[in-house]
N, C-alpha and C positions, 0 to 999 in steps of 0.2 A: 510485607511487600508483595506485590503481585509478581510471582515468579514467571520466568519465560523459558524459551527454548535455549538449548545450547548445542552448538556444533562448531567444528573448527575447519577441517579440510574434508572434502566430500568426494574424493576420487574413487572411493570404494564403499561398499555398503557397510563394511566393518567400522567405518568412522562415524556412522550415524549415531547421534545422541540428542535427546530432546528433554527440555524441562517444561514444567507447566506454565501456561500463561494464566495464572490465577493469582488470587490475593491471599486467601487464608488456607494454609496447608494443615490438614489433619493427617499427617503422614507418619509412617513408621521408619525407623532407621535400620538399614541393612548393611552388613559388612561386605564390601564388594572388592574383589581383586580385579583391577582394571588391566587393559591391554598393554599398558606401559610399564608393567612390572611392579606397581606399587599399590598397596591397599588403601582404600578410602572409606570413610563413613559418609553416607549421603542419604538424602531423603528421597524415597520413591513412592509413587502413588500406587493404587491398587490394580495396576495392569497385570493381567495374567496372559502370557503369550498363548495364542491359539493358532491352529492351522486347519487346513481343509479336512484333515482326518477327524477332527473333533465335531461333535454334534452342535449345530447352530440353530437358532430359531429360524423359521422359514421366512423367505422374502416373498410375500404374496404379490408384490408389484413387479417381480422379475420373472421372465419366462425361462423355460428349461434350457434354451440355447445359450443363455448367458451364465448358467450355473457354474460351469467349469472356470470361466474367466473370473467370475466374482471370487470363487474359492482361492484361485491362484493369487488374486490381488490381496485378499485377506491374509493369506499365508505370508506374502511378501511383507506386508505391514507388520505382522506379528513377529516374524523373524528379525526384521530390521529393528523393531523396538526392543526385542530381547537382546540383540547385540548391543543396543544402546545401554541397557542395564549392565551388561558385562564390562562395558568400558568405564563404568563408574559414574555415569551421569544420569540423573532422573529423567523419566519419560515425560512426554507432553501431557498437559493437564486436561485430558478429555475424560468424560465419564467412562468407567470400565465397560459398561454394557454397550456403549456406543461403538467401541472398537470391536466388540465381540459380535455384534448383531447387524451391523450395517456397512455397506461398502464405502470406503473412504475415497476411492478413486472415481473419476468420471468415466463415462463410457469410452471405449477404445477410439471411437470416431472422434471424440473430443481431443484425446491425447495426440492424435496424428493429424489434426486439422491444419497444421502449419506452424511455422516458427512463432514463438510468443513475442509480444511487444514488451520490451524491457525498459525502454526509454521513458522516464517519468513525464516528460513533456508530451510525448505521443499519447501516453495513457490518459493524461488529463484532457487532451484534445478530443480523443475518441469518447471520453466519458460525458462530454457536453450533450445536453438534451436537444440536439438538432438533427434535422434530416435534410441535408443539402448535398447531393452527390457532386455537384459542380465544384464546391470548395474542397471536398475530399479528393477529387481528381487532381487538384493542385497540391494538396498536402502530401499525398502518398509518394510521388516521385521525389519531392524535396527530402522526405525522410529516407528514401532509398539511397541517397547520397552517402549515408553512413556505411552501408554495405559496399558501395562502389569503392570507397576509399580503402577498403581492406584488400583490394586487388593489388598485385605487385606492379611496380613501375608506372610508366606513363599511361598504361591502360586504365589505371584507376581514375585518372583525370579525364580521360576520354569518356569513360562510363558515367562519371559524375556530370560531365557536360551534357550528355544525352538526357540525364535525369532532369537537369535544369531546363533544357529546351522543351522537354515533354511538359513540365509544369507551366512553362511560359505559354505554350500552345493551349493548354487546358484553361488557363486564366483568360486568354483572349476569347476563346470559344464559349466559356461559361460565365463571363463577367455579368451579363444581363441577369442570368439566373441567380448568381451570387448576390447581386445588389437587391434583387426582388426578395431574397430571403432575410435581409437585414430587418431587425425590429425598427419600427417607425421612429422611435426616439433615438436610435443609434445610427441612422443612415449616414449622416455626415461623417461621423467617426469611422464607420466602416469603409466608406469611399476613400477617405484619407489613407487608411491602412492599405487598401488595395493599390493605390497609387504608389505608396512606398514599396509595396511588395513587387510591383511591376518594375520599378526602377532598380530595386535591389537585385532582381534576377538578372537584369542586364549587367549589373556590376559583377555578379558572381560568374557570369559567362566570361567576362573580361579577365577575371582572376584565373579561371581555368585555362583560358587561352595563353595566358602568360606563365602558366605552370607554377603558380605561387601556391604550392600545396598547403603550406602552413596557414594560409589565410582562408582556406575553404570552409573548414568546420565552424569558425566563428561567424562567417557570413551566412552559412546554412542556419545556424541557430537564430540569427537575427531575422532571417526570412520566415522561419517557422514561428517565431514570436508574433510576426505580423499576421500569419495565417491563424494562429490561435486567437489573436485579438479580433479578427474578422468573425471567427466562429462564435466567440463570446457575444459579439454584437448581434448575432442572430437569435439569441435567447431573449425572449420578451417576457419579463417578469419571472416569478417563481412558478414552476410548472405543475405543482400539485399541492394539496392540503395535507399538512402533517396531522396525524390522528389527534383527536381532541384531548386525549389524556396526556399528550406531550406538548400540546400547542402553546402552553404558557412557559415552557422552559426556554432558556436562551437558544435561539435558532439562527443558524447562518444560512440565509436565503440567497445563495450565490457563492462566489469565490472570495477568498481572502488570502493574504500572504503575510507571513511573519518572518522576522530575522531572529535567529537564536544564536547568541554570542556565547561561546564556551571558552573558559580559561583552561588550558591544557597543562597538566603538571608533569614534570619529569620527562619531558620530551624535547631534546635539543633542536629538533627539526620543526616543531610546531608549538608556539606559545599560546595562540588563541585562534579561533576560527569562527566565522559567521556562516551559519547554515540558513539558506533561503528555502522556506517551506511553503508550498501552495496547498491551501485547505479547500476541500471540495464540499461546499454546502448543498450543491444541487443533488448530490447522491448520498450525503450523510449530514443533513441539516442539524439534527439533534447533537450528534457526536462532535461535529466541527464547531457548532455554536457553544457547546459546553467548554471546549478547549479555549476558544477565543475569549469567552467570559472569564476563564481562569487567568489567561494571559493579561487581561486588563486589570485583574486584581493583583498582578505581580506575583501570582502563586508560585511560579517556577523560578523566579529570580533568586539567585543564591543557592539553589538546590543542587546537590551533587548528582553526578551520574551514578546510578545505583547498581547497574549491571552492564557489563561489557565483556562478552565472552567470545567475540569473533563471529557469532551468529546473530546476536541482537544487541542493541543498546537500549537501556531502559532507565526511566526516572519517573518521578511523580508521587513517590511515597513520602508524605510529610513526616516530620519529626513527631514523636509521641506515639500513643497507642493507636490513633486513627490511621486507617490505611487508605484514606481518600480525603476529599475536600469537605470540611465541616462548614456548612452554610451558617454564618453567624446569625442570620434571621430566624433560623429554626433550631440551631445548635445540634443538627443531625447531619450525617453524611449525605451529601447529594449524590445520587446515583442516576444513571441514564440507561435506557434500554439498549439491547443489542440491535443494531441497525444495519441491514444488508440490502443493497440495491442490486438487482439482477437484470441482466440484459433482457430486453423485451418487456419489462415491467415499467409502469408509469410512476410507481412510488416504491419506497423500500419496504421490506418485511421488517417487522419489529417483534422482539421478544423471543424469537426462536432461531436456532441455527438452520441452515438449509438442509442439513442432514435430518433434523427433527421434522422439517416440513416435507421430507421425502423428495427434495429437489436435487437428486444426485448428479444430474447432468447440467444443472444450471451454471452459467458463467457469471461471476460477479462483475459489476461495472467497474469497481476499483479493486483489481486483483493484487495479490502479493507477488507482483512480477518484478518490480524495480528495486534496485539497491537503494535503501532508504525509504521503503514503504513504511508509512506511519499508521499505527493502529492503537486501539485501546486494550489494555490488560483488564482482566476481570476475574472473579472467583470461578473456580473450576466447575462447579455444579449450578451456578447461578448466572443465567444468560443476561440478566438485567442488573448486574452488580458493578459495572464499570463506573469509575468516579473521576480520578485524576491521573492514574498511572498509565503512562504511554510507552510505546516501544517502537523501534525502527528495525525492520528486518534487513539483515545484511547479506546473508549467504543463501545459496540454494543447496539443497541436498536431494537425495533420492526420494525422500518423502515430501519435499517441498519444492518441486520443480515449477517453473513458471508455466501457467496455463493448466496445471494439474496439481495445484497446491492444496494439501489437506487443511491448511489454515483458512483458505478462502471459504466464506460462508460460516465460519465459526467465530471469527473476531472481526470487529468493525474497523475497516480501513477508512481513513478520512483525509488523507493527504499524502504528498510525496515531497521529499527533499529534492529540489531542482538545481541547486547550486552548492558546490563543495561537498556533495554527498559522499565522495570517495574518502574524505577525511573522517567520516563517522567511524571507520575501521581503526582509526588512531586513538579514539577516546578510550579512557580507562575509568574504572571505579574510582571515585574521588575527584575527578575533574569537575569543575564548577560551572554551572550555567549562570553566567553573569547577568544576562537579561534575555527576555523574549519580548519582542515588540511587534505589534501589528503595523505593517508598512503600507498595506492597501486593503480595501474591502471592509473596513470597520462599519461602514454605513449599511452593510448587508446583515449586520447582527440585529435580530429582533429580540425583544424581551431581555435586554441586558440586565442581569441582576447586580452587576458591579456598581450600577448607578443608584441602587437602592441603599439608603443609609442603613448601617448596621450589617 
């Protein structure tokens, strides 16, 4: 099984612990006394903590002014991971030399560039391949309502009302530009959504004036769904060519959504739950296409949750010796390449981590920011070994903060849980995935192998 990370509470660095996001473990067992006063036997990879005082290979791409910062960052990573070992939990599955020789953190300017976006809907909206400032000027103040509602008392509603009025003005002033940005085949749908958005904002202002606080968030979500629909209507076709070597694989050329129904055991408060997941083929067509193809094969139906440690939830390891999907037409494990889309690029990078490419400051288009970020597990030392094992990241830690996450660029994110994501934390090993069904976007799947006999 492709192992993953483990963490529970992250209020201090002493609580950090990580497990590998890999599939085949060639590990040794070490007897460890953990911080809770009990000894455990656990598998750890070949991490050797290092610090700034140790000799490291030179970073030719870094100037002298950054040397001190980089060494401090490396020391922080090493100390944190060493503490993870002492707590009795294996470390993250990265190549040992990668930790020793390359900076895992982005530049300081990236770390302090502003609060990270953690809402899955917002992440998906900003990930769309569009460039239309007018619609973004409508989107942003509607999203800011969330922060306004954190203010105490009636001032929250007053602030939220200002947000809505700002969005309404932006729509009126930018409507012509927004309509001009719609794809020709989607103009009618886009205009219909804009009309609903305009009327909906009037309705939200009335809700705020009536001080019906409990109705604000649902109405905000409705309006942002309209905004997202308008933005999707601006995408005209698929924006780039997938490399030829992967072009015959199942490809999701656009967005799709699935509902995953899970039967929860031994929980008096939750018997079953349906998780709504949006898959982003614009930024991960191979990865998302592979998953949709497996869903249509009913690969995950009846499979148990195989890891749930408070930091991640994982599944996808089939019964038997195989650690991935065996394609019946070839009788071999079907694997897919590592696929990472970076801000500012027109197409994803394939087959290498951003670290291996030397892109230390690059920001991924689909970051590990949201609770319920969905990604592929893979073998520790093989970038192109992902097959069927998937995981959802739940928690932040000192090593995996939003916008500065050392998982970004190492593992392929291809979607987010957008409904009932909080209940992921209630899942346990042995809970059963009753079904995963594509509820929209199946028409965007190219080269579906599930339709091929055998």
